[in-house]
Every structure is written in structure tokens, then in C-alpha cells.
ZAMARGU-4260 file (C-alpha; in steps of 0.2 Angstrom, whole numbers, plus 5000, padded with zeros to 4 digits):
<rodrens>
0) 5310/5041/5063 | 5301/5024/5066 | 5284/5033/5063 | 5290/5041/5047 | 5294/5024/5040
5) 5278/5015/5045 | 5266/5012/5031 | 5250/5022/5034 | 5234/5013/5028 | 5219/5023/5022
10) 5203/5023/5032 | 5195/5012/5019 | 5209/4999/5019 | 5209/4998/5038 | 5190/4996/5039
15) 5190/4983/5025 | 5204/4973/5033 | 5195/4974/5050 | 5179/4968/5041 | 5187/4954/5031
20) 5197/4948/5046 | 5181/4947/5056 | 5172/4938/5042 | 5186/4926/5039 | 5188/4923/5058
25) 5170/4919/5060 | 5169/4908/5045 | 5185/4900/5048 | 5180/4896/5066 | 5164/4889/5060
30) 5173/4879/5046 | 5185/4871/5059 | 5171/4867/5071 | 5160/4859/5057 | 5175/4850/5050
35) 5179/4843/5067 | 5161/4839/5071 | 5159/4829/5055 | 5175/4819/5057 | 5169/4815/5075
40) 5152/4810/5068 | 5160/4798/5056 | 5172/4791/5069 | 5157/4788/5080 | 5147/4780/5066
45) 5162/4768/5062 | 5164/4764/5080 | 5146/4761/5082 | 5146/4748/5068 | 5162/4740/5075
50) 5154/4739/5092 | 5139/4730/5085 | 5151/4717/5079 | 5160/4716/5096 | 5143/4714/5105
55) 5138/4700/5094 | 5154/4691/5097 | 5152/4694/5116 | 5135/4687/5116 | 5140/4672/5105
60) 5155/4668/5117 | 5143/4669/5132 | 5132/4656/5124 | 5148/4645/5123 | 5152/4646/5104
65) 5171/4646/5100 | 5180/4662/5095 | 5184/4655/5077 | 5166/4650/5074 | 5159/4667/5080
70) 5172/4677/5071 | 5170/4667/5055 | 5151/4669/5055 | 5150/4687/5060 | 5165/4694/5050
75) 5157/4699/5033 | 5166/4695/5017 | 5177/4709/5012 | 5176/4717/5029 | 5194/4712/5032
80) 5191/4715/5051 | 5205/4709/5063 | 5197/4703/5079 | 5206/4701/5095 | 5201/4694/5112
85) 5211/4701/5127 | 5209/4693/5144 | 5207/4701/5161 | 5226/4701/5164 | 5230/4710/5147
90) 5236/4695/5137 | 5229/4691/5120 | 5219/4675/5121 | 5213/4675/5103 | 5218/4684/5087
95) 5211/4680/5069 | 5226/4687/5060 | 5236/4671/5055 | 5248/4680/5044 | 5258/4687/5059
100) 5265/4680/5075 | 5253/4679/5089 | 5253/4695/5100 | 5262/4692/5116 | 5263/4709/5123
105) 5251/4715/5137 | 5237/4725/5129 | 5230/4733/5145 | 5240/4749/5141 | 5232/4751/5124
110) 5221/4767/5123 | 5206/4758/5117 | 5208/4744/5130 | 5210/4756/5144 | 5195/4766/5139
115) 5185/4750/5137 | 5189/4744/5155 | 5185/4761/5162 | 5169/4765/5152 | 5164/4749/5145
120) 5169/4754/5127 | 5182/4764/5118 | 5190/4767/5101 | 5206/4774/5094 | 5205/4782/5077
125) 5222/4778/5070 | 5236/4768/5078 | 5250/4758/5071 | 5250/4739/5075 | 5268/4733/5079
130) 5263/4715/5076 | 5258/4717/5057 | 5265/4734/5054 | 5248/4741/5049 | 5238/4756/5055
135) 5220/4751/5061 | 5205/4759/5068 | 5202/4750/5084 | 5185/4748/5093 | 5185/4738/5110
140) 5171/4732/5121 | 5171/4725/5139 | 5163/4708/5141 | 5160/4696/5156 | 5175/4692/5168
145) 5186/4706/5162 | 5187/4700/5144 | 5188/4713/5131 | 5184/4710/5113 | 5192/4722/5100
150) 5188/4724/5082 | 5201/4733/5071 | 5197/4740/5053 | 5213/4743/5043 | 5216/4761/5040
155) 5216/4760/5021 | 5213/4773/5008 | 5195/4769/5008 | 5193/4771/5026 | 5203/4787/5026
160) 5191/4794/5013 | 5176/4788/5024 | 5182/4797/5039 | 5187/4813/5030 | 5174/4827/5032
165) 5164/4832/5017 | 5173/4847/5009 | 5158/4852/4999 | 5152/4863/5014 | 5169/4870/5016
170) 5169/4876/4998 | 5152/4883/5000 | 5158/4893/5016 | 5173/4899/5007 | 5163/4905/4992
175) 5151/4914/5005 | 5166/4922/5013 | 5172/4929/4997 | 5155/4936/4993 | 5155/4943/5011
180) 5172/4951/5008 | 5166/4959/4992 | 5150/4966/5000 | 5162/4972/5014 | 5173/4980/5001
185) 5158/4989/4992 | 5151/4995/5009 | 5167/5001/5016 | 5172/5009/5000 | 5155/5019/5000
190) 5158/5025/5018 | 5176/5029/5014 | 5170/5040/4999 | 5160/5051/5010 | 5175/5052/5023
195) 5187/5056/5009 | 5176/5070/5002 | 5173/5077/5020 | 5192/5076/5022 | 5195/5086/5006
200) 5181/5098/5012 | 5190/5101/5028 | 5207/5104/5020 | 5199/5117/5008 | 5190/5125/5022
205) 5207/5126/5032 | 5215/5134/5017 | 5200/5146/5014 | 5196/5139/4997 | 5179/5139/4989
210) 5170/5123/4995 | 5152/5124/4992 | 5145/5114/4977 | 5161/5106/4972 | 5155/5088/4974
215) 5141/5079/4981 | 5140/5065/4994 | 5132/5048/4993 | 5113/5047/4997 | 5115/5038/5014
220) 5116/5042/5032 | 5135/5047/5032 | 5133/5057/5016 | 5118/5066/5024 | 5128/5070/5040
225) 5143/5076/5029 | 5131/5087/5019 | 5124/5094/5035 | 5141/5098/5041 | 5146/5107/5024
230) 5130/5117/5024 | 5132/5121/5043 | 5150/5127/5039 | 5144/5137/5024 | 5131/5145/5034
235) 5142/5149/5049 | 5155/5156/5037 | 5143/5167/5029 | 5137/5173/5046 | 5155/5176/5051
240) 5159/5186/5036 | 5143/5196/5038 | 5147/5199/5056 | 5165/5205/5051 | 5157/5216/5037
245) 5145/5224/5050 | 5159/5226/5062 | 5170/5234/5049 | 5155/5245/5045 | 5154/5250/5063
250) 5172/5254/5064 | 5171/5265/5048 | 5155/5273/5055 | 5164/5277/5071 | 5179/5284/5062
255) 5168/5294/5051 | 5158/5300/5067 | 5174/5304/5076 | 5180/5314/5061 | 5164/5323/5059
260) 5163/5327/5077 | 5180/5334/5077 | 5175/5345/5062 | 5159/5350/5070 | 5167/5355/5086
265) 5180/5366/5078 | 5168/5380/5073 | 5159/5383/5090 | 5175/5381/5099 | 5185/5393/5088
270) 5171/5405/5089 | 5171/5404/5108 | 5190/5406/5109 | 5189/5421/5099 | 5176/5429/5109
275) 5185/5425/5125 | 5201/5431/5119 | 5193/5448/5114 | 5185/5450/5131 | 5201/5446/5139
280) 5212/5458/5129 | 5200/5472/5128 | 5193/5476/5146 | 5188/5493/5140 | 5176/5486/5127
285) 5159/5494/5128 | 5145/5485/5138 | 5135/5482/5123 | 5149/5473/5114 | 5153/5463/5129
290) 5135/5457/5130 | 5135/5452/5112 | 5151/5442/5114 | 5144/5433/5129 | 5128/5429/5120
295) 5138/5421/5106 | 5148/5411/5118 | 5132/5405/5127 | 5125/5400/5110 | 5140/5390/5105
300) 5141/5382/5122 | 5123/5377/5120 | 5127/5370/5102 | 5141/5360/5109 | 5130/5353/5123
305) 5117/5348/5110 | 5130/5340/5099 | 5137/5330/5114 | 5120/5324/5118 | 5116/5319/5101
310) 5133/5310/5099 | 5129/5301/5116 | 5112/5295/5109 | 5119/5289/5092 | 5133/5279/5101
315) 5121/5271/5113 | 5110/5266/5099 | 5125/5259/5090 | 5128/5247/5105 | 5112/5238/5101
320) 5094/5236/5107 | 5100/5225/5121 | 5109/5240/5130 | 5093/5251/5129 | 5080/5249/5143
325) 5061/5249/5138 | 5045/5252/5147 | 5027/5255/5143 | 5025/5272/5134 | 5009/5281/5130
330) 5013/5288/5113 | 4998/5301/5112 | 5003/5309/5129 | 5022/5309/5123 | 5018/5317/5107
335) 5006/5330/5115 | 5020/5334/5127 | 5033/5337/5114 | 5021/5347/5103 | 5017/5358/5118
340) 5036/5361/5120 | 5038/5366/5102 | 5023/5377/5101 | 5033/5388/5114 | 5047/5390/5101
345) 5037/5395/5085 | 5022/5403/5078 | 5019/5388/5066 | 5003/5378/5070 | 5007/5361/5077
350) 4992/5349/5077 | 4991/5331/5084 | 4978/5319/5078 | 4980/5301/5084 | 4971/5288/5095
355) 4978/5282/5112 | 4993/5270/5108 | 5004/5262/5120 | 5020/5252/5116 | 5035/5245/5125
360) 5049/5257/5121 | 5062/5269/5127 | 5054/5285/5131 | 5069/5297/5128 | 5072/5290/5111
365) 5054/5291/5106 | 5054/5309/5112 | 5069/5313/5101 | 5060/5306/5086 | 5046/5318/5087
370) 5056/5332/5094 | 5068/5331/5079 | 5055/5329/5066 | 5044/5344/5072 | 5060/5354/5076
375) 5067/5352/5058 | 5050/5357/5051 | 5051/5373/5062 | 5069/5377/5058 | 5070/5373/5039
380) 5053/5370/5031 | 5048/5389/5029 | 5030/5383/5031 | 5016/5388/5043 | 5009/5371/5049
385) 5016/5355/5056 | 5004/5340/5058 | 5007/5323/5067 | 4994/5310/5063 | 4993/5291/5067
390) 4981/5276/5066 | 4977/5262/5078 | 4991/5251/5070 | 5005/5263/5075 | 5008/5271/5058
395) 5014/5289/5060 | 5014/5303/5047 | 5023/5319/5051 | 5022/5332/5038 | 5023/5351/5035
400) 5017/5363/5022 | 5034/5370/5018 | 5045/5370/5003 | 5051/5352/5004 | 5068/5347/4998
405) 5076/5342/4981 | 5072/5324/4976 | 5091/5320/4975 | 5094/5324/4993 | 5079/5313/5000
410) 5090/5296/5000 | 5103/5305/5010 | 5095/5315/5023 | 5095/5302/5037 | 5114/5301/5035
415) 5125/5307/5050 | 5130/5326/5048 | 5122/5327/5031 | 5116/5344/5027 | 5107/5352/5012
420) 5114/5369/5017 | 5128/5368/5029 | 5129/5387/5033 | 5110/5388/5036 | 5110/5373/5046
425) 5123/5378/5058 | 5115/5395/5059 | 5099/5387/5065 | 5109/5378/5078 | 5107/5360/5071
430) 5120/5346/5074 | 5117/5336/5058 | 5113/5321/5069 | 5094/5323/5071 | 5087/5313/5057
435) 5101/5300/5060 | 5094/5298/5078 | 5077/5297/5071 | 5081/5283/5059 | 5090/5273/5072
440) 5077/5276/5085 | 5063/5270/5074 | 5073/5255/5069 | 5075/5250/5087 | 5056/5251/5089
445) 5053/5239/5074 | 5050/5252/5061 | 5057/5260/5046 | 5056/5278/5041 | 5055/5286/5024
450) 5054/5304/5018 | 5044/5311/5003 | 5039/5327/4995 | 5020/5329/4997 | 5015/5348/4997
455) 5030/5349/5009 | 5041/5336/5018 | 5032/5321/5024 | 5039/5307/5035 | 5030/5290/5036
460) 5035/5277/5049 | 5029/5263/5061 | 5031/5261/5080 | 5028/5244/5088
</rodrens>
């Protein structure tokens, strides 16, 4: 409850008060010091003048001149000085003030007399005289045989004005302090402006509101820092949103992949179950029919095995390049090996024309690129020739002389489970993931693949 009732000052007010307090403290300290110093200087100046009178009186007395003669000769007209001579025992032996009774009290206890006996001279700025009821400025000096000569100037209005410090400097310092306070106000207000804007930015960021480009910051160091913070936040926010978007896409892709896998698994599994149930329920089935069912079961099992391998490859690539090991791979030797394997499965002519190229990559993924591209040409193109060509920069062209595909399908053929003719693709044993694997594998090796119709189907891509 106490904290709730406390007045909360803004940052600008706190800094301004601190700056002003420091300025006024420094100037006030200097003013007091200078004021006191000037007063002391004027007091010393007056004491010096009176001590000069005391010295002349002491010198004249030492020469045998009478006190009245000395005081009358030395005391200037209008000075109105009261001269007192005090003996060694503290009694007054001479006083030129005839208007009051002769002082009879012991004067050794007077401050100026005591200082004179201790240090040779002393003064008192303002002390009331009991004998004539007047305030005096006393200045005393020790002479021969313990005699003290004291001159006293009446503490009149003129003397007070003389001893008072010059206030012109005080007014100048006060004006300078006001100017410093104004400069402090402007400086702290500028700083506070950046802080308030940064505070509003933080509040908007916390609420998730639009913040970029609302208002600028002053062109100073603090404004630059605040602008950097805003830009950094916006950049991080965009990166965060992009990461969330990519993560959402991955989740959607995984959902789609799972759904497609379930769908793709149904047909071979159902076919295998039907065949197995028929074999189980009809032991009297002719041998030729049993063999046909067994071949169908084996074909579907191989298709399932190929599908699981392709799904494993796609999943591994989705986890990122950091999860895939790489080594030096001789691409010409790899392509020749894949081409030799594919020649055993077809009557189509498969030619390879490329220089020796070596890159750092993942060998199984690179094999899958060329195996899928050549295998698709064999299975679906209807052509008689497949060629693989490359230049020294790692640019590859894989093409066939078949029928190609309709232009409207070209942008979609690298999608997962995308088929031009689903029945025909399944009959050929495809999983629908081959070209998706090709696209991701090429991307993981720094390239991008594109397909065009060029007297058949043509694939262009780079491997680095």
C-alpha cells in the first residue's frame, strides 16, 4: 500500500533532478567558498590597514612620544578610530574615547588581545563594546614589554558594506546555473525521448502489435542504439515467423506423407492378403495358379520394400544436410555404374558422356538421383535412348527421346506421390517418390533441377 501511494517520477524527471541537483550543488559550493573567501580577503585588507596604524603608534611610543600626540597625529580626519593601549597585566593604560567612562576591565581575555599575545597580532570582525555600546572591528598588535596597541573601527553601515562580498559574481554564477539547468533539461529531454519511444516499442512488441516504421528516433548515439534494437527485433521476428512457417510446412508435409504412405500401402497389402487367403483356403489349387499368386505376393512385397526405402530416404533428407554424411565421390564412375545396372533391365540405349568430376557428397543420394532419372525414362518415356551428359562445371543433362509429358504437369512432377497416370505408375512398380527424392538430393548438393520437353523429357541440374 505504501508503494502504491508513492509518486513515481518519469526517467526524464529523475535524470533532470539529478543533473540540476549536481549543478546547483557544485555552483552553490563554489558560491559559498568564493563568498567566504572574498569576505576574509576584505577582513584581512582592513586588518592590514589597522595594523599599519598600530605599527606606527608602537614605533612612535618607542621613540618616547606621548600616546595623545601619536594618536592625534596618526588618526586621520574622518577615520573615527578608537585607539586603546593595554598593559602587560591586561589593564587599559590609554583610550582616546573621551565620551565614555575609562575602561577598567581586564582586557587580556578579549579575543583580539589574546591572539596578539600569542601570535603578535590578531583581529575580531564584529564585537560589541560594553563601554560605549558600539560594535567595532578590532585589530590588535603586540609591542615592547607586553604592551598591546589596539585600533577599533566602528562597525557602521559603510564598514558593513565594505566587508560584504561583491554579489555581482553571485548573480553571474546564478545565471550560469540557470543556463546549465536549461541545457540539462534539453539534454535529458532528448535522452528521455529515445527511452520513451523504446519503451513504447517494447510494449507494442509484447502485445504483438505492428511496430516497424511507427516513429523514428533522434539522430544521436542513444537513438542509433534504439534503432538497432528495433531492427534486430524485426529481423529476429521475421526469422522466427519464417522458422515457424517452415516448421508448419514440415508438419503438413509429414502429415501429407503419412497420409500418402497409408494410401500407397493399402493396395499392395490388400493384394498380398487376398493372395495369401486364397492360398490358405484352397490347398487343392493347381500348381500354376499357386505360382502366379506367389509371384504376385513377391512383386507386392518388393514394391513395399522399395516404398519403405524411398520413405526412409525422404525422411532423412527432411532432417537436413547436417544429418547426412558426405565424402569425395567420383561422379563419372558413379554414373557409369548406375548406367551399367540399368542396361541389364532394358533394351533402351543408355549413353554417358561426361568428364571426370569429383565432388564432396553423399554417395547413396547421388546414386538415387541418376537411378531414378534413368529408371523413369525406361519405365514411362516409351523411347529408345537415354543419355547422361555433363560439362566440367558439374552441369548435368539427363534426357530421353520418348513422348515427354504434358506441359501442365511439368511444375508438379517433383511433388511427393504425384503421378500422371496412377494406374500405369503402380503397374510399373513406382512409388511416386522418385522425383521428389531427386529434387531434394540435388538441393542438398547445392543445385536445382528443372524439367522441360525437348524431343522427349529433359532434366537439367547442377551438382557441386
